[in-house]
N, C-alpha and C positions, 0 to 999 in steps of 0.2 A: 615478316621476320617469325614471330612462335609460330607460323604453319611450315614455314623451312625445319624450324627447330624437330616440331611436331613429328614431321614427315621423317627426318633422318633418326629421330627415338623409336620412329614406329620400323624403322628398314634395320636398326639394331637390332630390335627385339624380336625379328623375322630370324633375324643373321643366326643369334644366339639360338634361337628354336630348333632350327635345321643342324647347328651344332652339335646341339644335346640330343638331337636326333641319331646324326652320323654315331655321335661317340655311344649311343646305346644300338644302334647296329653293328658297328665294330664289334661290341661286347660281345653279342648275338652271335657275329660270323666268328669269334674265336672260341669260344662255347663249340659251333658247330666244327669246326677243325680238331678241336680237340676230342670229340665223340667221333670224327672220322679216323682218326689216330689210332684210336682204340678198338674201332672195328676193322679198320685194315691188320692190324695187330693180331687181332683174336682170327681172321682170315688167313693171315701167313701162317700161323702157329699149326690151323688146318690143314695148308697146302704143305706143309712141309713134312707133318705127318703122313700126309698121303703119298707124297714122294717116299719117304722113307721106307712104307709097305710095299710100294711096286717095287722098289729098288730090293727088296726081302724075295718077292716074287719072280722079278726076273733070273735068278739064280736055281730055278726050282726045275723040275723034271716037264715039266707038263708045258708043253710050245704054245697052247693056244694061250693058257694064263699069263705066261710070261709074255705073249705078245700086246694081250691087254693092259699088262703092267706096264710094258715099254710108252703104251700111249698113254697111262696114267700121268706115267711120271715125266712124260714130255707136256702134258696138260698141265700137271701141277706146277713143273720149274719157268712155265710160261706167265702162269697166275703170279707167280712170285715174282716174277721181274714186273709182272704191269703193278701189281701193290707196292715194290720198291719206290718205280716211278712216281707211283703216285703218294706216297708217303715223302719221296724229294719233294714234289709240287705242293704238299700240304704245307712242309717246313717253310718253304719259298713264302707262300702265303702268311705263314704266321708271322716271321721275320718283316715281310710288307706292312701286316697291320701293326706290328708293333713299333716301326718306324713310322708310318704314318701317325699313330697315337702321341708320340713325341715331338713329330711336328706340328700337330695339332697344339698340344700343349704349350710348346714354344712358341705359336703364331698368337694365341690367349693370353700370354704373357705380354708379348711385345704391342700387343693391341689395347693391353689394358691402360698404360700408360697414357697415350693418346687420347683416348676416349676421355678420362679426366682432367688433361690438360684442356681441352677443349669445353668440356664444361664447367670448368672455371674460369676461363675467357668469356662464356657466354655471361655465366654467372658475375663477371665483372665489368661486362660491356652495359648488362643490364642495371647494374650500379651505377655506375657512370650514369647512362640514359637518366635514371631516375632522378640523379644530384643534378645534373645540367638544367632539367626539364622546371624543378622545385627553384631553382636560383631565377631561370627567365620567368618562373611565374611570379615570383615576389617582385623581381624589379620591374615587371609590368604592371603588377599592383600598386608598388611606388611610386608608379608614373615615369619611373625612369627608361621605361623602352616606350618610342613609339608606337602607336596604332600603324599596324598593312606590314 
């Protein structure tokens, strides 16, 4: 029985360690996503300025420069579209991390009372077993319980 209890405790500790690792990983991912948001914002500003400069050159008299400006404007617009889709995905991932964090906290709270009840029950069983063993030993020593 004690081996099973030790095994259960060891498994619980491993699960708690994995949960702690998962929490740290989630925190790292959240920081990474926040950094990506800042980087994407800087890229967005850069391409928006490039597009504005290209628009100004399109109206100019130089046809070759206007052609390059149209190509720059299209590339900037495509890049902005990609950045917007990336930001939407980052936002979705941040929301999922927040939901996962909330679910993990709820699960940890839900599991705590069960673990406490199990520990209390095991302590009660052990106390009762020791009490019963002492009573049987006392009866045997008093000669009230026959051998065998």
